VEXDREN-2710 file (C-alpha; in Angstrom, 1 decimal):
% VEXDREN-2710
k/r/px/py/pz
1/MET/31.4/17.2/37.2
2/GLU/28.5/16.5/34.9
3/GLU/25.3/15.6/36.7
4/GLU/24.0/12.1/36.1
5/CYS/20.8/11.9/34.0
6/ARG/18.9/9.3/32.1
7/SER/19.6/8.8/28.4
8/TYR/16.6/8.0/26.2
9/MET/16.7/6.8/22.6
10/ILE/13.3/6.8/20.8
11/ILE/13.3/4.5/17.9
12/ILE/10.5/5.0/15.3
13/GLY/9.8/2.2/12.9
14/SER/9.0/-1.4/12.4
15/SER/9.6/-4.1/15.1
16/GLU/12.4/-5.5/13.0
17/TYR/14.1/-2.1/12.7
18/PHE/13.8/-1.6/16.5
19/SER/15.2/-5.1/17.3
20/THR/18.1/-4.6/14.8
21/LYS/19.1/-1.3/16.4
22/VAL/18.9/-2.5/20.0
23/ASP/20.6/-5.8/19.3
24/ALA/23.5/-3.8/17.6
25/ILE/23.9/-1.7/20.7
26/LEU/23.7/-4.7/23.1
27/ASN/26.4/-6.4/21.0
28/GLU/28.6/-3.3/20.9
29/ARG/28.4/-2.9/24.7
30/GLN/28.8/-6.7/25.2
31/ILE/25.5/-6.7/27.2
32/THR/24.0/-10.2/27.3
33/TYR/20.8/-9.2/29.1
34/ALA/18.6/-6.1/29.2
35/ASP/15.5/-5.7/31.4
36/ASN/12.1/-5.9/29.8
37/PHE/9.5/-3.2/30.5
38/ALA/6.5/-5.4/31.0
39/GLN/8.5/-7.7/33.4
40/MET/9.8/-4.7/35.3
41/VAL/6.3/-3.2/35.7
42/GLN/5.1/-6.5/37.2
43/GLU/8.1/-6.6/39.6
44/HIS/7.5/-3.0/40.7
45/ASP/3.8/-3.7/41.3
46/ASP/4.7/-6.7/43.4
47/TRP/7.3/-4.6/45.4
48/ARG/4.7/-1.9/46.1
49/LYS/2.2/-4.4/47.4
50/ARG/4.9/-6.0/49.6
51/ILE/6.1/-2.8/51.3
52/SER/2.6/-1.7/51.9
53/ILE/1.8/-4.8/54.1
54/GLU/1.2/-3.7/57.7
55/GLY/3.4/-5.4/60.2
56/LEU/6.1/-6.4/57.7
57/PRO/9.5/-6.0/59.4
58/GLN/11.5/-3.0/58.3
59/THR/14.4/-5.3/57.3
60/GLU/12.2/-6.9/54.7
61/LYS/11.1/-3.6/53.2
62/ARG/14.0/-3.5/50.8
63/GLU/14.5/-0.9/48.1
64/PHE/13.2/-1.7/44.6
65/ASP/16.0/-3.0/42.4
66/LYS/16.1/-0.5/39.6
67/THR/17.7/-1.2/36.2
68/ASN/20.3/0.9/34.3
69/PHE/19.4/-0.5/30.9
70/LEU/15.7/-0.7/30.0
71/ILE/14.1/-1.8/26.7
72/ILE/10.5/-0.7/26.1
73/ARG/8.9/-2.3/23.0
74/ASN/5.7/-0.9/21.7
75/SER/3.9/-4.1/22.5
76/GLY/4.8/-3.6/26.1
77/TYR/2.5/-0.6/26.3
78/HIS/-0.5/-2.9/25.9
79/SER/0.5/-5.0/28.9
80/ILE/-0.3/-2.1/31.4
81/VAL/-3.7/-0.8/32.4
82/GLU/-5.1/2.2/30.6
83/THR/-4.7/4.6/33.6
84/ALA/-1.0/3.8/33.8
85/HIS/-0.5/5.5/30.4
86/ASP/-1.1/8.9/32.1
87/ARG/2.1/8.6/34.1
88/LEU/4.2/6.4/31.8
89/GLY/7.2/8.8/32.0
90/ALA/7.1/8.8/35.8
91/LEU/6.7/5.0/35.8
92/ILE/9.9/4.6/33.7
93/GLU/11.7/6.8/36.2
94/ASP/10.5/4.5/39.1
95/LEU/12.0/1.5/37.3
96/THR/15.4/3.0/36.3
97/THR/18.5/4.5/37.9
98/ASP/19.3/8.1/37.5
99/ASP/21.9/7.3/34.9
100/ALA/20.0/4.6/33.1
101/GLU/19.8/4.1/29.3
102/VAL/16.3/3.6/28.1
103/PHE/15.3/2.5/24.6
104/ILE/11.7/3.2/23.6
105/HIS/9.9/1.8/20.5
106/ASN/7.2/4.1/18.9
107/PRO/6.1/5.9/22.1
108/THR/2.6/7.3/22.6
109/LYS/2.1/11.0/22.1
110/LEU/1.8/11.5/25.8
111/LEU/5.1/9.8/26.6
112/GLU/6.9/11.6/23.7
113/ASP/5.7/15.0/24.8
114/TYR/6.7/14.2/28.5
115/LEU/10.2/13.4/27.4
116/LEU/10.5/16.4/25.1
117/LYS/9.6/18.6/28.1
118/GLN/12.2/16.9/30.3
119/GLN/14.8/17.5/27.6
120/VAL/14.0/21.2/27.4
121/ARG/14.5/21.3/31.2
122/ASN/17.9/19.5/30.8
123/LYS/16.6/16.6/32.9
124/ILE/17.4/13.9/30.4
125/ARG/19.4/13.2/27.2
126/LEU/17.1/12.4/24.3
127/VAL/17.9/11.1/20.8
128/PHE/15.5/10.1/18.0
129/ASP/16.2/7.4/15.4
130/ARG/13.7/6.9/12.6
131/GLU/13.4/4.2/10.0
132/THR/13.5/5.5/6.5
133/TYR/11.5/4.2/3.5
134/SER/12.6/4.4/-0.1
135/LEU/11.3/3.4/-3.5
136/SER/13.9/2.2/-6.0
137/ASN/14.7/4.6/-8.8
138/ASN/16.4/2.0/-11.0
139/PHE/14.4/1.9/-14.2
140/ASN/15.4/-1.7/-14.9
141/VAL/13.7/-2.8/-11.7
142/PHE/10.5/-1.0/-12.8
143/LYS/10.7/-2.5/-16.3
144/GLU/11.2/-6.0/-14.9
145/GLY/8.4/-5.5/-12.4
146/LEU/6.0/-4.2/-15.1
147/HIS/6.7/-7.3/-17.2
148/THR/6.3/-9.7/-14.3
149/ILE/3.1/-8.1/-13.0
150/SER/1.5/-7.9/-16.5
151/SER/2.3/-11.6/-17.0
152/ALA/0.6/-12.6/-13.8
153/ILE/-2.5/-10.3/-14.0
154/VAL/-4.5/-11.1/-17.1
155/GLY/-6.3/-8.5/-19.2
156/GLN/-5.3/-5.4/-17.4
157/GLU/-2.2/-4.3/-19.2
158/ASN/-3.3/-0.6/-19.5
159/ALA/-4.2/-0.4/-15.8
160/ILE/-1.0/-2.0/-14.7
161/ASN/1.0/0.3/-16.9
162/GLU/-0.7/3.3/-15.2
163/VAL/0.1/1.9/-11.7
164/VAL/3.8/1.3/-12.4
165/ARG/4.1/4.7/-14.2
166/SER/2.8/6.5/-11.2
167/LEU/5.2/4.7/-8.9
168/TRP/8.1/5.5/-11.3
169/TYR/7.0/9.2/-11.1
170/LEU/7.0/9.0/-7.3
171/SER/10.5/7.5/-7.3
172/ARG/11.8/10.6/-9.2
173/VAL/10.2/13.4/-7.1
174/GLN/10.5/14.5/-3.5
175/ARG/6.8/14.4/-2.7
176/LYS/5.9/14.6/1.1
177/LYS/2.1/14.5/1.1
178/PRO/0.6/11.0/0.6
179/PHE/-0.2/10.1/-3.0
180/ILE/-3.6/8.5/-3.2
181/VAL/-4.6/6.2/-6.1
182/MET/-8.0/4.7/-6.6
183/LEU/-8.3/1.4/-8.6
184/TYR/-11.9/0.9/-9.7
185/GLY/-13.9/-1.5/-11.8
186/SER/-15.9/-4.7/-11.5
187/SER/-15.2/-7.3/-8.8
188/SER/-12.6/-10.0/-9.2
189/ILE/-10.8/-8.6/-12.3
190/GLY/-7.3/-8.1/-10.8
191/LYS/-7.3/-4.9/-8.6
192/THR/-6.3/-6.5/-5.3
193/GLU/-3.9/-8.9/-7.0
194/THR/-2.2/-6.0/-8.8
195/ILE/-1.3/-4.3/-5.5
196/ARG/-0.1/-7.5/-4.0
197/ALA/2.1/-8.0/-7.0
198/VAL/3.4/-4.4/-6.8
199/SER/4.2/-5.1/-3.2
200/LYS/6.1/-8.2/-4.0
201/HIS/8.1/-6.8/-7.0
202/LEU/8.7/-3.2/-6.0
203/PHE/8.4/-3.0/-2.2
204/GLY/10.1/-6.2/-1.2
205/GLY/6.8/-7.8/-0.2
206/LYS/6.2/-5.2/2.5
207/VAL/2.8/-3.5/2.6
208/PHE/0.4/-2.2/5.2
209/GLU/-2.9/-3.8/4.1
210/LYS/-6.4/-3.4/5.5
211/HIS/-9.8/-4.8/4.2
212/LEU/-12.3/-2.1/4.9
213/SER/-15.3/-4.3/4.4
214/MET/-14.4/-5.7/7.9
215/PHE/-14.8/-2.3/9.6
216/GLN/-18.4/-2.6/10.7
217/THR/-18.1/-2.9/14.5
218/VAL/-17.4/-0.9/17.7
219/SER/-13.8/-2.3/17.7
220/SER/-13.4/-0.7/14.2
221/GLU/-14.1/2.7/15.8
222/TYR/-11.5/2.0/18.5
223/TYR/-8.9/1.0/15.9
224/LEU/-9.5/4.0/13.5
225/PHE/-9.9/6.7/16.1
226/GLY/-7.3/5.2/18.6
227/ASN/-9.1/6.3/21.7
228/GLN/-7.7/3.7/24.0
229/PRO/-3.9/3.5/24.5
230/ASN/-3.8/-0.2/25.4
231/ARG/-5.4/-1.2/22.1
232/THR/-3.9/-1.4/18.7
233/SER/-4.9/1.5/16.5
234/ILE/-4.2/2.7/12.9
235/GLY/-1.7/5.2/14.3
236/PHE/0.1/2.4/16.2
237/GLU/0.3/0.3/13.1
238/LEU/1.4/3.1/10.8
239/LEU/4.3/3.7/13.1
240/GLU/5.2/0.0/12.8
241/ARG/4.9/-0.1/9.0
242/GLU/7.7/-1.7/7.0
243/SER/7.3/0.3/3.9
244/ASN/5.5/3.4/2.5
245/LEU/3.1/1.2/0.6
246/VAL/-0.4/1.3/2.1
247/PHE/-3.4/-0.6/0.7
248/PHE/-7.0/-0.1/1.7
249/ASP/-9.1/-2.8/-0.1
250/GLU/-12.8/-2.3/-0.8
251/PHE/-13.0/1.4/0.1
252/ASP/-16.5/1.5/-1.2
253/LYS/-17.6/-0.8/1.7
254/LEU/-16.4/1.7/4.4
255/HIS/-19.1/3.5/6.3
256/ASN/-18.9/7.3/5.8
257/TYR/-18.8/7.7/9.6
258/PHE/-15.1/6.8/9.3
259/TYR/-14.3/9.3/6.5
260/PRO/-12.8/12.0/8.8
261/ILE/-9.9/9.6/9.6
262/PHE/-9.1/9.4/5.9
263/TYR/-9.3/13.1/5.4
264/THR/-6.5/13.4/8.0
265/LEU/-4.5/10.5/6.5
266/PHE/-4.8/11.8/2.9
267/ASP/-4.1/15.5/3.6
268/ASN/-1.1/15.5/6.0
269/THR/2.5/14.4/6.4
270/LEU/1.8/13.8/10.1
271/PHE/-1.0/11.5/11.1
272/GLN/-2.4/11.6/14.6
273/ASP/-5.1/9.6/16.3
274/ALA/-6.0/9.9/20.0
275/THR/-2.9/8.1/21.2
276/TYR/-0.2/8.1/18.5
277/ARG/1.4/10.4/16.0
278/ALA/3.1/9.0/12.9
279/ASP/5.2/10.6/10.2
280/ILE/3.6/9.5/6.9
281/SER/5.7/11.5/4.5
282/GLY/6.0/9.9/1.1
283/LEU/3.2/7.4/1.7
284/VAL/1.7/5.7/-1.4
285/VAL/-1.9/4.8/-0.7
286/PHE/-3.8/2.5/-3.0
287/LEU/-7.6/2.2/-2.7
288/THR/-9.8/-0.3/-4.5
289/SER/-13.5/-0.1/-5.2
290/ASN/-16.1/-1.8/-7.4
291/TYR/-17.5/1.5/-8.8
292/ARG/-18.0/1.4/-12.6
293/ASN/-17.0/5.1/-13.3
294/GLU/-15.9/8.3/-11.6
295/GLU/-19.4/9.8/-11.6
296/GLU/-20.6/6.9/-9.5
297/MET/-17.7/7.4/-7.1
298/GLN/-18.5/11.1/-6.7
299/LYS/-22.1/10.3/-5.8
300/HIS/-21.4/7.6/-3.2
301/LEU/-18.1/8.8/-1.7
302/GLY/-18.9/12.5/-1.8
303/LEU/-16.6/15.2/-3.1
304/PRO/-14.4/15.6/0.1
305/ILE/-13.0/12.1/-0.4
306/PHE/-13.2/12.2/-4.2
307/TYR/-11.1/15.3/-4.5
308/ARG/-8.5/13.9/-2.2
309/VAL/-7.6/11.1/-4.7
310/ASP/-4.7/12.0/-6.9
311/LYS/-5.3/9.4/-9.6
312/PHE/-8.1/7.2/-10.8
313/ILE/-7.2/4.0/-12.6
314/ARG/-9.9/1.9/-14.3
315/PHE/-9.7/-1.9/-14.5
316/ASP/-11.6/-3.1/-17.5
317/ASP/-14.1/-6.0/-17.6
318/PHE/-12.6/-9.1/-19.1
319/THR/-12.5/-9.5/-22.8
320/ALA/-13.1/-12.8/-24.4
321/ASP/-9.4/-13.3/-24.8
322/ALA/-8.8/-12.5/-21.1
323/ILE/-11.5/-14.9/-20.1
324/TYR/-9.9/-17.7/-22.2
325/LYS/-6.4/-16.9/-20.6
326/VAL/-7.8/-16.9/-17.0
327/THR/-9.7/-20.1/-17.7
328/ASP/-6.6/-21.8/-19.1
329/MET/-4.6/-20.7/-16.0
330/GLU/-7.2/-22.1/-13.6
331/ILE/-7.4/-25.4/-15.5
332/SER/-3.6/-25.7/-15.5
333/HIS/-3.5/-25.1/-11.8
334/TYR/-6.1/-27.8/-11.0
335/ALA/-4.6/-30.3/-13.4
336/LYS/-1.2/-29.9/-11.7
337/GLU/-2.8/-30.1/-8.3
338/ASN/-4.5/-33.4/-9.3
339/GLU/-2.1/-34.7/-11.9
340/GLU/-2.4/-38.3/-10.9
341/GLU/-6.1/-38.3/-11.9
342/LEU/-6.6/-35.4/-14.2
343/CYS/-5.2/-33.8/-17.3
344/ALA/-5.9/-30.3/-18.6
345/GLU/-7.7/-31.6/-21.8
346/VAL/-10.3/-33.5/-19.8
347/ILE/-11.0/-30.5/-17.6
348/TYR/-11.2/-28.1/-20.5
349/LYS/-13.7/-30.3/-22.4
350/ARG/-16.0/-30.3/-19.4
351/VAL/-15.6/-26.6/-18.5
352/SER/-15.5/-24.8/-21.9
353/PRO/-19.3/-25.1/-22.6
354/LYS/-20.0/-23.4/-19.3
355/ILE/-17.7/-20.4/-19.7
356/ASN/-19.3/-17.4/-21.3
357/ALA/-17.5/-15.2/-23.8
358/ASN/-18.3/-12.1/-21.7
359/GLY/-19.5/-11.2/-18.2
360/GLU/-17.1/-13.6/-16.4
361/ASN/-14.5/-12.6/-13.8
362/ALA/-11.7/-14.5/-12.0
363/ARG/-14.1/-15.6/-9.2
364/THR/-16.8/-17.0/-11.5
365/ILE/-14.2/-18.8/-13.7
366/LYS/-12.5/-20.3/-10.7
367/ASN/-15.8/-21.5/-9.3
368/LYS/-16.9/-23.1/-12.5
369/VAL/-13.5/-24.9/-13.0
370/GLN/-13.5/-26.1/-9.4
371/GLN/-17.1/-27.4/-9.7
372/GLU/-16.2/-29.5/-12.7
373/VAL/-13.0/-30.8/-11.2
374/GLU/-14.9/-31.9/-8.1
375/GLN/-17.4/-33.6/-10.3
376/ILE/-14.8/-35.4/-12.3
377/LEU/-12.9/-36.6/-9.2
378/PHE/-16.2/-37.9/-7.7
379/GLU/-17.1/-39.7/-10.9
380/ASN/-13.7/-41.3/-11.0
381/ALA/-14.1/-42.5/-7.4
382/ILE/-17.5/-44.0/-8.2
383/MET/-16.1/-45.9/-11.2
384/ARG/-13.2/-47.3/-9.1
385/SER/-15.7/-48.3/-6.4
386/GLU/-17.8/-50.2/-8.9
387/LEU/-14.8/-51.9/-10.4
388/ASP/-13.5/-53.0/-7.0
389/GLY/-17.0/-54.2/-6.0
END
């Protein structure tokens, strides 16, 4: 007779993927309720405190009510104290019966290694299920995406063509190592908007996005190096990603103290921080910066980072034609937003003398249009007030 043993399924991927997999199993087994890890840990702690009370009658020192079906979501790891992570495998055994089924979402390295050793010793049954990520290789999808993105991002047809061409290449090859693309050029000329449009039209709106100008504190170190298991880290979130599109905005604002993490991320198909390991095969990483040329990048980023970038794509400063188109788009937006009081012609008449033929970007144009719109609306309010008075 086969000896009873726990059965583990490790599910690697996004929260949606984990929930879909587990829900399907619950429905198939007609199970309406499965025990939650965080709740079970709390119940177990309460039980241990109760049985340790001196003088408690033996009849009240009941056995802990173990479960035979346990779901451990990755968010559940954060609900336990840091020291408990050292014995997470043993803790699961304390909570479950010998023949239990356990479903684990994106385990820590420590827990995964513990289970692998148990499997080698024939103590458990262990199965892995991994979410896969793909990029469409339908050229019509790319052609339509290129047209839509170029229509939305003014003045950057060449850069957008380069971005989409690189993605088409990646859809046709079996590349494992992450592909790193640096978008560079002046501020507010469409770099960030391009990646968001790419995400929307070619990746189903799914992107792992981080703004590196925000990484200036001690908590940034915890996040990037992942040295505390009950904190969210980059390894934790890479395991949870919903696609292979990764976007690090304002890479030029990142302190060079953090560069070693990106050496690891750019060079390998397996990323590891202090707590998690994530398969990053096929990752497409877009970086943005405000550098004006590649020589400036080499000087400020240093050669170790510079030579890890597979492709550099320059975003040009706005031409006079691009400035006109962006201005027209902003005016149309504000006119529609305030159509009861404003028309595009009135706004354009006030704005056009203040827009330069060169040196403008999307932010400066937006600010100038908004300033005039605010002034027009305020003047209209004064006129109505005087008439009413």
